TIRO-2110 file (N, C-alpha, C; in Angstrom, 1 decimal):
// TIRO-2110
-24.9, 19.4, -8.1, N, 1, A
-23.8, 20.4, -8.5, CA, 1, A
-22.5, 19.7, -8.6, C, 1, A
-21.8, 19.9, -9.6, N, 2, A
-20.5, 19.3, -9.8, CA, 2, A
-19.4, 20.0, -8.9, C, 2, A
-18.4, 19.2, -8.5, N, 3, A
-17.3, 19.7, -7.7, CA, 3, A
-16.6, 21.0, -8.2, C, 3, A
-16.4, 21.0, -9.6, N, 4, A
-15.8, 22.2, -10.1, CA, 4, A
-16.6, 23.4, -10.0, C, 4, A
-17.9, 23.2, -10.1, N, 5, A
-18.9, 24.4, -10.0, CA, 5, A
-18.8, 24.9, -8.5, C, 5, A
-18.7, 24.0, -7.6, N, 6, A
-18.7, 24.3, -6.2, CA, 6, A
-17.4, 25.1, -5.9, C, 6, A
-16.3, 24.7, -6.5, N, 7, A
-15.0, 25.4, -6.3, CA, 7, A
-15.1, 26.8, -6.9, C, 7, A
-15.7, 26.9, -8.0, N, 8, A
-15.9, 28.2, -8.7, CA, 8, A
-16.8, 29.1, -7.8, C, 8, A
-17.8, 28.6, -7.3, N, 9, A
-18.8, 29.3, -6.4, CA, 9, A
-18.0, 29.8, -5.2, C, 9, A
-17.3, 28.9, -4.6, N, 10, A
-16.5, 29.3, -3.4, CA, 10, A
-15.5, 30.4, -3.7, C, 10, A
-14.8, 30.2, -4.8, N, 11, A
-13.8, 31.2, -5.3, CA, 11, A
-14.5, 32.6, -5.4, C, 11, A
-15.7, 32.7, -6.0, N, 12, A
-16.4, 34.0, -6.2, CA, 12, A
-16.7, 34.6, -4.8, C, 12, A
-16.9, 33.7, -3.8, N, 13, A
-17.2, 34.2, -2.4, CA, 13, A
-15.9, 34.5, -1.7, C, 13, A
-14.7, 34.4, -2.3, N, 14, A
-13.5, 34.7, -1.7, CA, 14, A
-12.9, 33.5, -0.8, C, 14, A
-13.5, 32.3, -1.0, N, 15, A
-13.0, 31.2, -0.2, CA, 15, A
-12.1, 30.3, -1.1, C, 15, A
-11.0, 29.9, -0.5, N, 16, A
-10.1, 29.0, -1.2, CA, 16, A
-10.2, 27.6, -0.5, C, 16, A
-10.4, 26.6, -1.2, N, 17, A
-10.5, 25.2, -0.6, CA, 17, A
-9.2, 24.5, -1.0, C, 17, A
-8.7, 23.8, 0.0, N, 18, A
-7.5, 23.0, -0.3, CA, 18, A
-7.6, 21.7, 0.4, C, 18, A
-6.9, 20.7, -0.2, N, 19, A
-6.9, 19.3, 0.4, CA, 19, A
-5.7, 19.3, 1.4, C, 19, A
-5.9, 18.6, 2.5, N, 20, A
-4.9, 18.5, 3.5, CA, 20, A
-4.7, 17.0, 3.8, C, 20, A
-3.6, 16.5, 4.3, N, 21, A
-3.4, 15.1, 4.6, CA, 21, A
-4.6, 14.5, 5.4, C, 21, A
-4.8, 13.2, 5.2, N, 22, A
-5.9, 12.5, 5.9, CA, 22, A
-7.2, 12.6, 5.2, C, 22, A
-7.2, 13.1, 3.9, N, 23, A
-8.5, 13.2, 3.2, CA, 23, A
-9.4, 14.2, 3.7, C, 23, A
-8.8, 15.3, 4.2, N, 24, A
-9.6, 16.4, 4.7, CA, 24, A
-9.5, 17.7, 3.8, C, 24, A
-10.5, 18.6, 4.0, N, 25, A
-10.5, 19.8, 3.3, CA, 25, A
-10.3, 21.0, 4.2, C, 25, A
-9.6, 22.0, 3.7, N, 26, A
-9.4, 23.3, 4.5, CA, 26, A
-10.0, 24.4, 3.7, C, 26, A
-10.9, 25.2, 4.3, N, 27, A
-11.4, 26.4, 3.6, CA, 27, A
-10.9, 27.6, 4.3, C, 27, A
-10.4, 28.5, 3.5, N, 28, A
-9.8, 29.8, 4.0, CA, 28, A
-10.3, 31.0, 3.2, C, 28, A
-10.7, 32.0, 3.8, N, 29, A
-10.8, 32.2, 5.3, CA, 29, A
-12.1, 31.6, 5.8, C, 29, A
-12.1, 31.0, 6.9, N, 30, A
-13.2, 30.3, 7.5, CA, 30, A
-14.4, 31.2, 7.7, C, 30, A
-14.1, 32.5, 8.1, N, 31, A
-15.2, 33.4, 8.3, CA, 31, A
-16.0, 33.8, 7.1, C, 31, A
-15.5, 33.5, 5.9, N, 32, A
-16.2, 33.8, 4.7, CA, 32, A
-17.2, 32.6, 4.3, C, 32, A
-17.1, 31.5, 5.0, N, 33, A
-18.0, 30.4, 4.7, CA, 33, A
-19.4, 30.6, 5.2, C, 33, A
-20.4, 30.4, 4.4, N, 34, A
-21.8, 30.5, 4.8, CA, 34, A
-22.2, 29.1, 5.2, C, 34, A
-23.3, 29.0, 5.9, N, 35, A
-23.9, 27.6, 6.2, CA, 35, A
-24.1, 26.8, 5.0, C, 35, A
-24.6, 27.5, 3.9, N, 36, A
-24.9, 26.8, 2.6, CA, 36, A
-23.6, 26.2, 2.0, C, 36, A
-22.5, 27.0, 2.1, N, 37, A
-21.2, 26.6, 1.6, CA, 37, A
-20.7, 25.4, 2.4, C, 37, A
-20.9, 25.4, 3.7, N, 38, A
-20.4, 24.3, 4.5, CA, 38, A
-21.2, 23.0, 4.1, C, 38, A
-22.5, 23.1, 3.9, N, 39, A
-23.3, 22.0, 3.5, CA, 39, A
-22.9, 21.4, 2.2, C, 39, A
-22.6, 22.3, 1.2, N, 40, A
-22.1, 21.9, -0.1, CA, 40, A
-20.8, 21.1, 0.0, C, 40, A
-19.9, 21.7, 0.8, N, 41, A
-18.6, 21.1, 1.0, CA, 41, A
-18.7, 19.7, 1.6, C, 41, A
-19.5, 19.6, 2.6, N, 42, A
-19.7, 18.3, 3.3, CA, 42, A
-20.3, 17.3, 2.3, C, 42, A
-21.3, 17.7, 1.6, N, 43, A
-22.1, 16.7, 0.7, CA, 43, A
-21.3, 16.4, -0.5, C, 43, A
-20.3, 17.1, -0.9, N, 44, A
-19.5, 16.8, -2.1, CA, 44, A
-18.0, 16.7, -1.8, C, 44, A
-17.7, 16.3, -0.6, N, 45, A
-16.3, 16.2, -0.2, CA, 45, A
-15.5, 15.3, -1.1, C, 45, A
-16.0, 14.1, -1.4, N, 46, A
-15.2, 13.2, -2.2, CA, 46, A
-14.9, 13.7, -3.6, C, 46, A
-15.9, 14.3, -4.2, N, 47, A
-15.7, 15.0, -5.5, CA, 47, A
-14.7, 16.1, -5.5, C, 47, A
-14.8, 16.9, -4.4, N, 48, A
-13.9, 18.1, -4.2, CA, 48, A
-12.5, 17.6, -4.1, C, 48, A
-12.3, 16.6, -3.3, N, 49, A
-11.0, 16.0, -3.1, CA, 49, A
-10.4, 15.5, -4.4, C, 49, A
-11.2, 14.9, -5.2, N, 50, A
-10.8, 14.4, -6.5, CA, 50, A
-10.3, 15.5, -7.4, C, 50, A
-11.2, 16.6, -7.5, N, 51, A
-10.8, 17.7, -8.4, CA, 51, A
-9.5, 18.4, -7.9, C, 51, A
-9.4, 18.5, -6.6, N, 52, A
-8.2, 19.2, -6.0, CA, 52, A
-7.0, 18.3, -6.3, C, 52, A
-7.1, 17.0, -6.2, N, 53, A
-6.0, 16.1, -6.6, CA, 53, A
-5.6, 16.3, -8.0, C, 53, A
-6.6, 16.4, -8.9, N, 54, A
-6.3, 16.6, -10.3, CA, 54, A
-5.6, 17.9, -10.5, C, 54, A
-6.0, 18.9, -9.8, N, 55, A
-5.4, 20.2, -10.0, CA, 55, A
-4.0, 20.2, -9.4, C, 55, A
-3.7, 19.5, -8.4, N, 56, A
-2.4, 19.3, -7.9, CA, 56, A
-1.5, 18.7, -8.9, C, 56, A
-2.0, 17.7, -9.6, N, 57, A
-1.2, 17.1, -10.7, CA, 57, A
-0.9, 18.1, -11.8, C, 57, A
-1.9, 18.9, -12.2, N, 58, A
-1.7, 19.9, -13.2, CA, 58, A
-0.6, 20.9, -12.7, C, 58, A
-0.7, 21.3, -11.5, N, 59, A
0.3, 22.2, -10.9, CA, 59, A
1.7, 21.6, -11.0, C, 59, A
1.8, 20.3, -10.7, N, 60, A
3.1, 19.6, -10.8, CA, 60, A
3.6, 19.6, -12.2, C, 60, A
2.7, 19.4, -13.1, N, 61, A
3.2, 19.4, -14.5, CA, 61, A
3.7, 20.8, -14.9, C, 61, A
2.9, 21.8, -14.5, N, 62, A
3.4, 23.2, -14.8, CA, 62, A
4.7, 23.5, -14.2, C, 62, A
5.0, 23.0, -12.9, N, 63, A
6.3, 23.2, -12.3, CA, 63, A
7.4, 22.5, -13.1, C, 63, A
7.0, 21.3, -13.6, N, 64, A
8.0, 20.5, -14.4, CA, 64, A
8.4, 21.1, -15.7, C, 64, A
7.6, 22.0, -16.2, N, 65, A
7.9, 22.7, -17.5, CA, 65, A
8.4, 24.1, -17.2, C, 65, A
8.5, 24.4, -15.9, N, 66, A
9.1, 25.7, -15.6, CA, 66, A
8.1, 26.9, -15.5, C, 66, A
6.8, 26.6, -15.5, N, 67, A
5.8, 27.6, -15.5, CA, 67, A
5.6, 28.0, -14.0, C, 67, A
5.9, 29.3, -13.7, N, 68, A
5.9, 29.8, -12.4, CA, 68, A
5.0, 31.0, -12.2, C, 68, A
4.5, 31.6, -13.3, N, 69, A
3.7, 32.8, -13.3, CA, 69, A
2.3, 32.5, -12.7, C, 69, A
2.0, 33.0, -11.5, N, 70, A
0.7, 32.7, -10.8, CA, 70, A
-0.5, 33.1, -11.7, C, 70, A
-0.4, 34.1, -12.5, N, 71, A
-1.5, 34.5, -13.4, CA, 71, A
-1.8, 33.4, -14.4, C, 71, A
-0.7, 32.9, -15.1, N, 72, A
-0.8, 31.8, -16.1, CA, 72, A
-1.3, 30.6, -15.4, C, 72, A
-0.8, 30.2, -14.3, N, 73, A
-1.3, 29.0, -13.5, CA, 73, A
-2.7, 29.1, -13.2, C, 73, A
-3.1, 30.3, -12.7, N, 74, A
-4.6, 30.5, -12.4, CA, 74, A
-5.4, 30.4, -13.6, C, 74, A
-5.0, 30.9, -14.7, N, 75, A
-5.8, 30.8, -16.0, CA, 75, A
-5.9, 29.4, -16.4, C, 75, A
-4.8, 28.6, -16.3, N, 76, A
-4.9, 27.2, -16.7, CA, 76, A
-5.8, 26.4, -15.8, C, 76, A
-5.7, 26.6, -14.5, N, 77, A
-6.6, 25.9, -13.6, CA, 77, A
-8.1, 26.3, -13.8, C, 77, A
-8.3, 27.6, -14.1, N, 78, A
-9.7, 28.1, -14.4, CA, 78, A
-10.2, 27.4, -15.6, C, 78, A
-9.4, 27.3, -16.7, N, 79, A
-9.8, 26.7, -17.9, CA, 79, A
-10.1, 25.2, -17.6, C, 79, A
-9.3, 24.5, -16.8, N, 80, A
-9.5, 23.1, -16.5, CA, 80, A
-10.8, 22.9, -15.7, C, 80, A
-11.2, 23.9, -14.9, N, 81, A
-12.4, 23.8, -14.2, CA, 81, A
-13.7, 24.0, -15.0, C, 81, A
-13.5, 24.8, -16.1, N, 82, A
-14.7, 25.2, -16.8, CA, 82, A
-14.8, 24.5, -18.2, C, 82, A
-13.7, 23.9, -18.6, N, 83, A
-13.7, 23.2, -20.0, CA, 83, A
-13.3, 21.8, -19.8, C, 83, A
-14.2, 20.8, -19.9, N, 84, A
-13.8, 19.4, -19.7, CA, 84, A
-12.7, 18.9, -20.6, C, 84, A
-12.8, 19.4, -21.9, N, 85, A
-11.7, 19.0, -22.8, CA, 85, A
-10.4, 19.5, -22.5, C, 85, A
-10.3, 20.8, -22.0, N, 86, A
-9.1, 21.3, -21.5, CA, 86, A
-8.5, 20.6, -20.3, C, 86, A
-9.5, 20.2, -19.4, N, 87, A
-9.1, 19.4, -18.2, CA, 87, A
-8.4, 18.1, -18.6, C, 87, A
-9.0, 17.4, -19.5, N, 88, A
-8.4, 16.1, -20.0, CA, 88, A
-7.1, 16.4, -20.6, C, 88, A
-7.0, 17.4, -21.4, N, 89, A
-5.7, 17.8, -22.1, CA, 89, A
-4.6, 18.0, -21.1, C, 89, A
-4.9, 18.9, -20.1, N, 90, A
-3.9, 19.2, -19.1, CA, 90, A
-3.5, 18.0, -18.2, C, 90, A
-4.5, 17.2, -17.9, N, 91, A
-4.2, 15.9, -17.1, CA, 91, A
-3.4, 15.0, -17.9, C, 91, A
-3.6, 14.9, -19.2, N, 92, A
-2.8, 14.0, -20.0, CA, 92, A
-1.3, 14.4, -19.9, C, 92, A
-1.0, 15.7, -20.0, N, 93, A
0.3, 16.2, -19.9, CA, 93, A
0.9, 16.0, -18.5, C, 93, A
0.0, 16.1, -17.5, N, 94, A
0.4, 15.9, -16.1, CA, 94, A
0.8, 14.5, -15.8, C, 94, A
0.0, 13.6, -16.3, N, 95, A
0.4, 12.1, -16.2, CA, 95, A
1.7, 11.8, -16.9, C, 95, A
1.8, 12.4, -18.1, N, 96, A
3.0, 12.2, -18.9, CA, 96, A
4.3, 12.7, -18.1, C, 96, A
4.1, 13.8, -17.5, N, 97, A
5.3, 14.4, -16.7, CA, 97, A
5.6, 13.5, -15.5, C, 97, A
4.6, 12.8, -14.9, N, 98, A
4.8, 12.0, -13.8, CA, 98, A
5.4, 10.6, -14.1, C, 98, A
5.3, 10.3, -15.4, N, 99, A
5.8, 8.9, -15.8, CA, 99, A
7.2, 8.7, -15.3, C, 99, A
7.5, 7.6, -14.7, N, 100, A
8.8, 7.4, -14.2, CA, 100, A
9.9, 7.2, -15.3, C, 100, A
11.1, 7.4, -15.0, N, 101, A
12.2, 7.4, -16.0, CA, 101, A
12.3, 6.0, -16.7, C, 101, A
11.9, 5.0, -15.9, N, 102, A
12.1, 3.6, -16.5, CA, 102, A
11.0, 3.3, -17.5, C, 102, A
9.9, 4.1, -17.6, N, 103, A
8.8, 3.7, -18.5, CA, 103, A
9.2, 3.5, -19.9, C, 103, A
9.9, 4.4, -20.5, N, 104, A
10.3, 4.2, -21.9, CA, 104, A
11.3, 3.0, -22.1, C, 104, A
12.2, 2.8, -21.1, N, 105, A
13.1, 1.7, -21.1, CA, 105, A
12.4, 0.4, -21.1, C, 105, A
11.3, 0.3, -20.3, N, 106, A
10.6, -0.9, -20.2, CA, 106, A
9.8, -1.1, -21.4, C, 106, A
9.1, -0.1, -22.0, N, 107, A
8.2, -0.3, -23.1, CA, 107, A
8.9, -0.1, -24.4, C, 107, A
10.0, 0.7, -24.5, N, 108, A
10.6, 0.9, -25.8, CA, 108, A
9.7, 1.8, -26.6, C, 108, A
10.0, 1.9, -27.9, N, 109, A
9.2, 2.7, -28.8, CA, 109, A
8.4, 2.0, -29.8, C, 109, A
8.1, 0.7, -29.5, N, 110, A
7.3, -0.1, -30.4, CA, 110, A
5.8, 0.2, -30.2, C, 110, A
5.0, -0.2, -31.2, N, 111, A
3.6, 0.0, -31.2, CA, 111, A
3.0, -0.9, -30.1, C, 111, A
3.4, -2.1, -30.1, N, 112, A
2.9, -3.1, -29.1, CA, 112, A
4.1, -3.6, -28.3, C, 112, A
4.0, -3.6, -27.0, N, 113, A
5.1, -4.2, -26.2, CA, 113, A
4.5, -4.5, -24.8, C, 113, A
5.2, -5.4, -24.1, N, 114, A
4.8, -5.8, -22.8, CA, 114, A
6.1, -6.1, -22.0, C, 114, A
6.2, -5.8, -20.7, N, 115, A
7.4, -6.0, -20.0, CA, 115, A
7.0, -6.2, -18.5, C, 115, A
7.7, -7.1, -17.8, N, 116, A
7.5, -7.3, -16.4, CA, 116, A
8.3, -6.2, -15.6, C, 116, A
7.7, -5.6, -14.6, N, 117, A
8.4, -4.6, -13.8, CA, 117, A
9.3, -5.3, -12.8, C, 117, A
10.4, -4.7, -12.5, N, 118, A
11.3, -5.2, -11.5, CA, 118, A
10.8, -4.6, -10.1, C, 118, A
11.1, -5.3, -9.0, N, 119, A
10.6, -4.8, -7.7, CA, 119, A
10.8, -3.3, -7.4, C, 119, A
12.0, -2.8, -7.8, N, 120, A
12.3, -1.4, -7.5, CA, 120, A
11.4, -0.5, -8.4, C, 120, A
11.0, -1.0, -9.6, N, 121, A
10.1, -0.2, -10.5, CA, 121, A
8.7, -0.2, -10.0, C, 121, A
8.3, -1.3, -9.4, N, 122, A
7.0, -1.4, -8.8, CA, 122, A
6.9, -0.4, -7.6, C, 122, A
8.0, -0.4, -6.8, N, 123, A
8.1, 0.5, -5.6, CA, 123, A
8.0, 1.9, -6.0, C, 123, A
8.6, 2.3, -7.1, N, 124, A
8.6, 3.7, -7.6, CA, 124, A
7.2, 4.0, -8.1, C, 124, A
6.6, 3.0, -8.8, N, 125, A
5.2, 3.2, -9.3, CA, 125, A
4.2, 3.4, -8.2, C, 125, A
4.4, 2.7, -7.1, N, 126, A
3.6, 2.9, -5.9, CA, 126, A
3.8, 4.3, -5.3, C, 126, A
5.1, 4.6, -5.2, N, 127, A
5.5, 5.9, -4.6, CA, 127, A
4.9, 7.1, -5.3, C, 127, A
4.9, 7.1, -6.6, N, 128, A
4.3, 8.2, -7.4, CA, 128, A
2.8, 8.1, -7.7, C, 128, A
2.2, 7.0, -7.2, N, 129, A
0.8, 6.9, -7.3, CA, 129, A
0.3, 6.3, -8.6, C, 129, A
1.1, 5.6, -9.3, N, 130, A
0.7, 4.9, -10.5, CA, 130, A
0.0, 3.6, -10.1, C, 130, A
0.4, 3.0, -9.0, N, 131, A
-0.1, 1.8, -8.5, CA, 131, A
-0.6, 2.0, -7.0, C, 131, A
-1.6, 1.3, -6.6, N, 132, A
-2.0, 1.4, -5.2, CA, 132, A
-0.9, 0.8, -4.2, C, 132, A
-0.9, 1.4, -3.0, N, 133, A
0.1, 1.0, -2.0, CA, 133, A
0.0, -0.5, -1.7, C, 133, A
-1.2, -1.1, -1.7, N, 134, A
-1.4, -2.5, -1.3, CA, 134, A
-0.6, -3.4, -2.3, C, 134, A
-0.3, -3.0, -3.5, N, 135, A
0.4, -3.8, -4.4, CA, 135, A
1.8, -4.2, -3.9, C, 135, A
2.5, -3.3, -3.2, N, 136, A
3.8, -3.6, -2.7, CA, 136, A
3.7, -4.7, -1.6, C, 136, A
2.6, -5.0, -1.1, N, 137, A
2.4, -6.0, 0.0, CA, 137, A
1.9, -7.3, -0.6, C, 137, A
1.6, -7.4, -1.9, N, 138, A
1.0, -8.6, -2.4, CA, 138, A
2.1, -9.3, -3.3, C, 138, A
1.8, -10.6, -3.5, N, 139, A
2.6, -11.4, -4.5, CA, 139, A
2.0, -11.3, -5.8, C, 139, A
2.3, -10.2, -6.6, N, 140, A
1.8, -10.0, -7.9, CA, 140, A
2.9, -9.8, -8.9, C, 140, A
2.6, -10.0, -10.1, N, 141, A
3.4, -9.7, -11.2, CA, 141, A
2.8, -8.4, -11.8, C, 141, A
3.6, -7.4, -12.0, N, 142, A
3.1, -6.1, -12.6, CA, 142, A
3.7, -6.0, -14.0, C, 142, A
2.8, -5.8, -15.0, N, 143, A
3.2, -5.7, -16.3, CA, 143, A
3.0, -4.2, -16.8, C, 143, A
3.9, -3.7, -17.6, N, 144, A
3.7, -2.4, -18.3, CA, 144, A
3.4, -2.8, -19.7, C, 144, A
2.4, -2.3, -20.3, N, 145, A
2.1, -2.6, -21.7, CA, 145, A
1.6, -1.5, -22.5, C, 145, A
1.9, -1.6, -23.8, N, 146, A
1.4, -0.6, -24.8, CA, 146, A
0.8, -1.4, -25.9, C, 146, A
-0.4, -0.9, -26.3, N, 147, A
-1.1, -1.5, -27.4, CA, 147, A
-2.1, -0.5, -28.0, C, 147, A
-2.1, -0.4, -29.3, N, 148, A
-3.0, 0.6, -30.0, CA, 148, A
-2.9, 2.0, -29.4, C, 148, A
-1.7, 2.4, -29.0, N, 149, A
-1.5, 3.8, -28.5, CA, 149, A
-1.8, 3.9, -27.0, C, 149, A
-2.5, 2.9, -26.4, N, 150, A
-2.7, 3.0, -24.9, CA, 150, A
-1.6, 2.4, -24.2, C, 150, A
-1.3, 3.0, -23.0, N, 151, A
-0.2, 2.5, -22.1, CA, 151, A
-0.8, 2.3, -20.7, C, 151, A
-0.5, 1.3, -20.1, N, 152, A
-1.0, 1.0, -18.8, CA, 152, A
-0.2, 0.0, -18.0, C, 152, A
-0.5, -0.1, -16.7, N, 153, A
0.1, -1.1, -15.9, CA, 153, A
-1.0, -2.1, -15.5, C, 153, A
-0.6, -3.4, -15.5, N, 154, A
-1.6, -4.4, -15.2, CA, 154, A
-1.0, -5.3, -14.1, C, 154, A
-1.8, -5.6, -13.1, N, 155, A
-1.4, -6.5, -12.0, CA, 155, A
-2.1, -7.8, -12.1, C, 155, A
-1.3, -8.9, -12.0, N, 156, A
-1.8, -10.2, -12.1, CA, 156, A
-1.2, -11.0, -10.9, C, 156, A
-2.1, -11.7, -10.1, N, 157, A
-1.5, -12.5, -9.0, CA, 157, A
-0.4, -13.4, -9.5, C, 157, A
0.7, -13.5, -8.8, N, 158, A
1.9, -14.2, -9.3, CA, 158, A
1.5, -15.7, -9.5, C, 158, A
0.7, -16.3, -8.7, N, 159, A
0.4, -17.7, -8.9, CA, 159, A
-0.5, -18.0, -10.1, C, 159, A
-1.1, -16.9, -10.7, N, 160, A
-1.9, -17.1, -11.9, CA, 160, A
-1.3, -16.5, -13.2, C, 160, A
-0.1, -16.0, -13.1, N, 161, A
0.5, -15.3, -14.2, CA, 161, A
1.0, -16.4, -15.2, C, 161, A
0.7, -16.2, -16.5, N, 162, A
1.1, -17.0, -17.6, CA, 162, A
1.6, -16.0, -18.7, C, 162, A
2.9, -15.8, -18.8, N, 163, A
3.4, -14.8, -19.7, CA, 163, A
2.9, -15.1, -21.2, C, 163, A
2.9, -16.3, -21.6, N, 164, A
2.4, -16.6, -23.0, CA, 164, A
1.0, -16.2, -23.2, C, 164, A
0.1, -16.5, -22.2, N, 165, A
-1.3, -16.1, -22.3, CA, 165, A
-1.4, -14.6, -22.4, C, 165, A
-0.7, -13.8, -21.6, N, 166, A
-0.7, -12.4, -21.6, CA, 166, A
-0.3, -11.9, -23.0, C, 166, A
0.8, -12.4, -23.6, N, 167, A
1.2, -12.0, -24.9, CA, 167, A
0.1, -12.3, -25.9, C, 167, A
-0.5, -13.4, -25.8, N, 168, A
-1.6, -13.8, -26.8, CA, 168, A
-2.7, -12.8, -26.7, C, 168, A
-3.1, -12.5, -25.4, N, 169, A
-4.2, -11.5, -25.2, CA, 169, A
-3.9, -10.2, -25.8, C, 169, A
-2.7, -9.7, -25.7, N, 170, A
-2.3, -8.4, -26.2, CA, 170, A
-1.9, -8.4, -27.6, C, 170, A
-1.8, -9.6, -28.2, N, 171, A
-1.5, -9.8, -29.6, CA, 171, A
0.0, -9.4, -29.9, C, 171, A
0.8, -9.6, -28.9, N, 172, A
2.2, -9.3, -29.1, CA, 172, A
3.2, -10.5, -29.2, C, 172, A
2.6, -11.7, -29.2, N, 173, A
3.5, -12.8, -29.2, CA, 173, A
4.1, -13.1, -30.6, C, 173, A
END
């Protein structure tokens, strides 16, 4: 059973599942949980946490565009749970809304571009979850690049970084 189906099933039983710090789940009201529901939650914990994280990103996007109506938010989350294409669409906008302010400055508006991130930009990318926290502790060069419509961050060990080779690989030299 997929995590979204489990969330829907729990919702029909009147149970709301939420992620709490430490990679844990909270079910409310607890008295509404059946033994079967507890088994499902335990066996699909990782998937449930992933779906709830995605839904938190969608909620963040909705806040960023001023959507506060609980009915509309509920409808959008419901659609994201039941329609994979809608989920991808909403997540695309959520990621777009999370993009740091320096992203366009770094990449500009060209079809192909590449730029090295400054330490404070790397720190912000780590803070908002675009890069893993371990990156801040490593000696790496972080590049932002755009090619063929795709945008991404790439990490290269500083001692192995060759800017000309990267440009050749991306076809931007």
